[in-house]
N, C-alpha and C positions, 0 to 999 in steps of 0.2 A: 690422874697426872703424875707425872716424877718428881721426886724433889729436889729435885735438881735439874736444869736443862745446861747443854752446851751451844754455842753459835759458832759452827766454821762458814768462813767467807772466803768466797773464791773469786778473786778480780780476774775477769777474764777479759781477751782484747774484745770482743762483741758484746759481751754484758756481763754482769755480776749475779751472783748465785748465793743467796743466803740457806744454809741448812741449820734446821735444828734436831738436837739429839737427848735422848736421855741417857741416864748415866749406862744403860746398856749396850750403846754406839747406835742403836736403830735410830734413822733419820726418821722424824714422827712428822716433819712439814717442813717445805723449801719454798721460797719465793725466787725470782729472778727479774732483773730490768734489764732493757736494753738500754746503747747509749752511743751516738752516733763514732763515726771513724774518718776523718779528714784525709781526701788526699791531693793537697795543694799542688802539686808536681807530679810525676811519674816516678815512682818507687821513694816516695814520702807518704809516711804512715805519721799522722796526729792524732792526739785526743786532749780533750779538756779536762785537767785532774779536778774540778769541780763537778762537772756531769758525774763523774765515781760518785762522789760521797753526795749528792742529790739522788741519785739510784739506788744509793746502799739506805739512804734515810727512808725513800720512798718503797722500797722492799720491807724492810723491817717495821714500818708501819701497818702495811698489811698484815704480816706475820701476826703484830698484835693484837688485831681484830681476832686470830683465831687462838691466841697463846698466850699466858701467861709472861711475858717475856721479866718480869722481876724476879723469876726463879732461875732464871741466866746467871749462873756462876763466874763463866768466863768466855772469853771468845777468844779466836785467832785466825789467821790468813793464810790464805794459798793466793800469792800475787804473779802476776805477767811478769817476766824480768825484763832486766835493761833499761828499761827505759825511764826517759831522763825528765824528773821535774824537778822545776827551780822554785825557788821562792826567794821575794825581797826581805831586806830589815823589818818591813810591815808585814810579814808574812803572806802577801799577796802573791798570787801565780804568775810569775814574767811571762810566759808565753805556752802555746800547747807543749804536752809532754810528746817527744821524739818519742816514740815507739821501738818495740825491738824488730820488726820487719822493716824499718825505715835503710835504705839502703843510699841514702843521700852522701854518705861519709866516706867513698870509694879512694879521694885521696888523702884524708885521713889514715885510712887503714893502710895505704901504700907507706905512706911514711914512717907508720909505727913498726910497721913488718920490715923493710927495708932501708929507712934510716936509722929510726934507735934499734933495730935488728930483732928478727923473731929470736934470737938468742937470749939479749936483755932481757924481753917482755917473757920469756918461759923463765927467767931464774927469778925473776922479780915477783912474777904470777900464776906459774904454770900455764897461762894461755898464751896463742898467738891474738893478732886482732884479728876482729872481725868486725863487720858494718851494722852487725845488731848491737856490738856490748855500748856499754856509757861511755867511756873513756874517749873514743873517736869523736861521740857527737858533742862533747866538752869543746873538742880542738875546734869543730865544723863553727859551733858557736862564737868560740872566741874570734874564729876568721871573719865569720861573715854577719854576726851579729853583736862585735863587741861592746856597747851601749850595754844589751841584755846582759853580754856573758861578765861587766864589770856591777851590773845590779845584786851579782848571786850572793845572798846570805846563806841560803839551803838547797842543798845536794841529796834528793829524794828519789828514791825507788818506787813505785807505783802502791804497792801495796803499806809502805812508809807514809805513805801521804794520809791514805786511811788512818794508820795508827796516829798520827800526829793529829788528825781534826778531832779525831774521839778523846784522846788523852791528855793532849800540847807536850809529847815526850816526843822528843826526836830521835829516834832508834833507827835501827836494821838490824838484820841478822846474818850469818857468815854465809847460810848457802845463797841469797839473793845477792850478795853483796860479790860475792866469789863471779857474777856475770858481769862485773864493773869495768874489769882490767886495770883496777887501781887499787884492788885489792891481794894483797900477799895471803894466797891461799895455805903455803903453806904454814906460816907464822902466825896466822890467822890476825893479821895487822894490816894499816894501810901500807902501802906502796911510796918512801919519801921520793925514791924516783920518777915513781909516775904522775905524783903528785905534783913536782917541780915541772914534768916537760908539760903536763898540762896548763901549770899557771893555777892552782887550785891550792889553799889553804886547809888543817886539820879541823879547824874550827867552824868549816861551810860543810862536813860531812857529819852526818848521826854516828852516836855512839854505838860501838858490835856488841851484839849479844848471841846466846844462844838461843835456837831456833823454838825453844821453849820457854824460854824465859817471861816470866810477866815482870812489862816496862812499867804498868802505873794502872789508874783505874776508869772507868769513864767518867767525862767530865760530868759534873752536876746538870750545865744545862741542857748538854746531850741526855742522858738520863732521862731528864722529865719530859723533855720532845717525843721519846718513843719508847716509852714503859720501860725501860730497862732498870736496873736497882744501880744506883749512886756507887757502889761497890764493887760492881762486876768489873773484875779483872781483865787486864788487856794482854794477851799472852803474844809476841810479836809475829810468830808464825816464820812463812819462809815462800821463797820461789816456786812456783808450781809445779815444776817438775821434783824438785826434792820434796815437799810436803806432798805429792800425789803419791810418791813413792812410798811414803808413810803410809798413805791411805790402802796399800796394795800388801803391805807388811815387807815391802822390798827393801831391807835393812841389814842385810850380811851378805859378806863376799861372796862372790859367784853366783848372787838371785840377779835378777832382769825383771826391768818393768819396760812395759812400750806402751807409750800414749799415745793415741791417733785423735787429735784433735784437730784445729787448722793447722796449727805445724804439728810434728810428729817427733817422736824422742825416744830412744834408745839408752836406758839409765843403769848402771853397774854399780854397787856401793864396793868401797876398797875398805878393807881396816887400816892400811896405812899408805902416804904420801904416793904418789904416782903420778908422774905427766908421759904424754906423749912426744917426742921430742920433734915431731914434724909437726905437731900443733892440731890433726887431724880431729881429733876430740876433744873436749872441753874437761880440764879437772878441777874441779868445783870440792867445797865443802858439804856436804851431808846435812840434811836438817836434825839429824842425829847426834852430828857434831863430828861425826868421822869424814869420811870422802867418798868421792864418788867418780867416776866418767863417765860423760854425758856424750850424747852426738843428736843434732838438732837439724833436721830436714824443715824448710819452711813452708811449704806447700803440701801439707800431707792432704789431710780431707779435706782441706781447703781448693784442691785440684779439683777432686771429684766434685766439690759444691758449686765451683765455677762450670765445668763440664755439662753437668745435670742440668743447671740454671743458665745458664747464658750460651750454652750451645743447643741442649736438646729441650729447652722451655720447661721442665719440670722440677718441681720440689719434692715427687715422689721417690723420695730416697730408698726408701727400706725395698719398693716395690721394683725400681731396678736392677738394686742387687740380688733380689730375689730371681729374677728371669737369668743370670750371668749362667752361661752353659758350664760343662762337665767339659767338653772339649777345650784342648789346647790351642792356642794361635800363634804366629811367630807375629802378632801385631807388637811393636814397642812405644812406649808412650816415657817420655821423660818429663818428671813434674816441676822442674825448674822455672814455672811463671812467675818468680820472683828471685831468680837469680838461685843460688844455693850455699847452705852453709857448710855442714857438716855431711861428709869428710871431703870435699872437693874444695872448700873455701873458695868458690868462684862466684861474685856479684853478678858477672857479665852471662851467666848461663843460662841458657834458652831452654824453653818448653820444644818439646816434638812430639811428633803421633807419625808413626812411621809401618810401612811393609802393609798399607791398608790393600785391601783389593775386591771386585764385586763378591766373592764368597763370602764374606762377614757382613754381619746383619750387627745392628744396634746393639743385643746383647754382647756381642765380643768385644766390640771397642769398648762399652763400660768394664767390660771384665779385664782388660786391657792397661787401663787407666787406675784400677784398682793394684793390679800386678804392678805397673810403675810405680805408683807409691810406696809399696810394698818392698818393693827393690831398692829405694833409697833408704829406707830403714836398716836390711840386708846390708847396704854397703856399709853403713856405720857399726852394725852387728858384726861382721868381719873384722874391722880394724879391731875392735875391741879383742877378737880371737888373736890377734897376731901379735895383743899384748898381752896375753896371759891367761884371759879370759875364760872359765871354763864352766860356763852355765848350759845347764840341761833342762832347763825349762824358762817360762819367762808369764808374768800376768801382764794383763791388758787391760785399761781404761782409757777413756773417751769414747765421743761419740761412735767412733768407727767399731766399737768394742760390741756396740747392739747388733750388727751383722754376723750371724752364722758363717754365710757364704765366704765373708770377707774375713774371717778368724780360722777359717781352715784353710783357706788360700797362704793367709799368712805362716800356719805352722809348716804347712809345704814349703815354702820359700825358705822359711829358715832353718827347717828338719828338726825343732824341737818340738816341746809337749808346750801347747800356749792354753793358759788357766784365764779366767775370770771368775770375779769376786762379787757378793752378793748387789754391789751398788757398782753403776758405770762412774758416779762422783767420784773420784778416789783422791781429788782434790778437796774436796770439802770433807770426808771423810780424814783425811790425812790433818787437815785444821781443826777439825774436832779432837781428835787425839791429842794435838797439843794443846788445845785447851784445857783438857782434861789430865795432860799429865802436869802443866801450869798449876792448876788447880789443886794437886796431890791426890787426885783420884787415884790414879797410878802412878808407882814410883820411879817409872821409866818407861820410853818409848816402845823400848821393845817388849814389856808387859802387857801394855795397852794393846800394841799389835795382836801378842800370842792369844788375849783373850776376846777380842774382838772380831777378826778376818778370818774367815774361811773363804774356800775355793768354792766356786759353784761349778762351771762347767770346765770339761778339759776337751781339746783338740789337740788328738795326734797326727803327727805327719805322716803322709804315704810316702815312701821312700822311692816309689817309683818316680811320683809326680816332684821330687825333691831334685833326683837327678837330671830331671826332662828342667828344671828351671834354675839349675846350676848352668845349664848350658845358656838359657835365654838370658841368662843374669849378665853371662859374658857379653853377647850381644848387646844389652842394654849400656856396658861400658864403654864399648868399642863404639857405639852409637854417639854418646857421649863424645869421645877422644875425639871421632872424627869430623864432628858439627866444630868442637872447639879448634881445632887447625884448620879451621876455612876460612 
């Protein structure tokens, strides 16, 4: 048994996953719990924050049955970003959390981008308004639920709610706050301008921390309930993409990480602050304290899950992906099943499946679905190339990284080497690394990544297929533009 344990908490959209590691960084045990997602209207997505907390406690108690949790020296978080969690003066949750993939805020986004103006938003925050961001959600609440807006005492992001319940400390970090649109990314502070526009006060917002900061310790009542040592340190952690990037050692300029989860992201660290003047990709703080560019596509593996489960009525993801043929087709798929974020910022974008014929079979269509998902990420990557990115390879995490066939297609489309690491759970490993650094086991995030993270497999691009995919990508873009203009 290791002398110390470290706990990484990955708070996702569909489930929470807890992972335990020893001082060597190897994950020794893990436990996950699902919780419900509420869809009260079309394009609305909500969750009950208390469901996250109770799922966390239940998973932790399961880990306790197999492990001595009193050895946990510190814990940290990787959290779904942008979600709006509101507490009243009694610390009661005011309403269900409005999530990152909720797009009810089209009017508020239009107001912010076109009345307040993109120019002001970019100067104040480094980003334009998107439906997923937190600020438009607050404006929507102010208009549609004024009584709830008036009750707000604390505004939180999802992982900060868990940290608050565990520690009693009202805190957040720079990487997660970067996705709110009321945080000045360049100057590492709240934007007074955006706070005035929204109508919120500094006292309603959490204290700003670095992702590796220890914000407190586990409350005695919680510790006794789940078997943690009362002085277990709580490291605030960060947004899921930034923490996942730490879990893949994507911490230096011109390195790239790609996440293939329900949503998909392309993530590129920066040593110094810059932003896209067109707002096609996000300019955020990295969990390292530096900066990064990031583009998020809303329905990445979520599109494949929808197609396999709702259309083909199968849950055999691995089996379907293994049957993808070598041959190329002209079938095109636009994965805009929930609108789209980066780089087109079009909440009205629709999904399309085009160029079908009797010649093609089920495996051809599955492959086209995969290609469309990866084209949406390649679209983000090309914007980053326009902004000066010079990455020659990318590390990949998320559920999609389990498929060798999918990863080879990714390499062929991007035209760069695609690498995997020993675990698909980059978010959990990144949180464990932050917990270790917060505990003083490593002097820096860079030292921890260098010691703990190794590449596993490498997929090299087929240059002939890359040239074919370049042509197919142009057809993909043309299909979107034609349907947009109808």
